N, C-alpha and C positions, 0 to 999 in steps of 0.2 A: 602295240600292246606290250611288248617287252620293255619299251622305254617307260611307259606308264607304270608298270609293275616295279621297275627299278627305282623310279622316283618315289613311289609309296614306301618302299622298303627303306630308302634313305631317310625319308621324313620320320618314319617310326623309329629308326635307329638313333637319329639325332634327338628326338623327343625322349627316348629312354636314357640317353647319355645325360641330357640336361636334368631330367628327374633324379637320376642317381647322384649327380653332382650336388644338387641342392638338398637332397634328403640327408646327406652326410653333414651338411653345414647348418641345418636347421636344428635349434635346440628345443627340447620339449619345454612347455610352459611349466614353471614351478608350481607345485601343488602343495597345499598344507596337509600334513599327515597327522592324524589324531592317534595318539597312543593311549590305549586303555589298560588299566592294571587288571590282572586276572583275579578271580576269586581265590581265597585260600584253597589249598588242595583238599583239606579235610575240615570238617566242622569241629570247632573247639568243644571239648567235653570236660565237665567237672569230674575229677577222679575221687578226690577226698578233700578234707580240711586238715591242715597241719596238726590240729589238736587230736585227730584220730590216729596219727602216726607217732608212736613213741620213737626215740632214738634207737637205732639198730632193729627196726621193724620194717615190714614190707607189706604190700597188698598186690594182688593180681587183678588186672582189669582188662577188659576187651575194648579195643578202639582201633581204628575209626568205625569198625562195624562189629556187631555182635554175632554175626552169622558165619564169619570166616575163621576157620581154625588157625590160620596164620597170623591173626591179629590178637593173640593173647600176649599181654605185656606185664611187666613188673615195675612197680615204683618202690624204691628202697629209700628209707631215711637213714643215712649212714654218717660217714665222716664229714665234718665241716671242713671242706677242702676245695675241691674243684667241681662240685656238683652244681645243680641249678637251684633256684628258689632264693628267698631272702637271706638264708643262712648258708647258702651254697652246699646244702647237705642232702639234696634230692637227686637221685639217679634213676633213670627210667630207660628200659630196653625192651625190645621185642624178644619173646622167649622161644624163637624157632632157631635151632642150630643151623649154622652156615655150612655145615659139612653135608648132612643128608636130611635136613628139615625135621629132625626129631624135636619134641618139646624139651626145652632146657628147664632145670629146676634150680632154685636158690638154696644153697646150703648155709644156714645162718651160723653154723659152727666154724666154717672156714671163710665165711663172707665171700663165697665164690658162686658163680653160675656154672652148673655142671650138666653135661649131657649124659643121660644114662645109657644111651644107645651105643656110643663108640668112645666115650670117655673124654671128649673135649671139655676144657675148662676155660672160663672167661672171667676176667677181673672187672667187676662193676665199678671199682674206684679208679680204674685206668681205662675209661672209655670202652669197657667191655672187650678189650683186646684179648687175643688168645694167649692163655698161659701155657697150655699144652694142647696138642692136636689130637686128632687129625684135621680139625677145622683150620682153615688158613685165614679167614676174614673175621673181623669183630662182628658182634651182633648189631642189628639195626638199632639206632638210638631214637628214643621218643623224646621230643622236646616238650618240656613242661614249663608252665609259668605259675607263679604264686602271687595272688593279689593281696591287697592290704588287709583283707579279712582272714587271710590264711587259706583261702580256697585254692586248690591246685588243679590246673587244667592241662590236659594233653592238647597240643596245638599243631605239632608237625612230626614228621619222621625223617630221619637222615638215614638213607640206605633203604634196602628192600627186605622184608621179612624172609628169612631162609637163605638170603644171598649176602646180607651184610652191607658193609660200606666200602 
């Protein structure tokens, strides 16, 4: 009985060794991977037509949802410089301060975005970067597109409302 048990153990051990050896040298069959593109994060929304926005004017809009207080945004038609749109004069940002999530207001006299809670100031013509704190991060940027008819659409957000970029 001992001889038979030893023989069975040896056969099992040899089988395990052979299986381990060949399993390391067998390559998996190549499979074709299909890559799918994801849907846009947010639904495109018409904000205005360029004819409704005079130079140095602005509108407030909610996007991508009307029900969340963190998605109140501003579209400014300002300097023809580094903005978006056909004339590069459109600037759009989320209006939630990156310091403590208070609503930010646009001051047309100074052309700055100002937080009434703690005094942070943001420059809309310089990517909504902080001019003075206590906020440390710029406001979240709303990406807008202008079509050939002058319709302006919100299409994406860079950053997170209240946290910035």
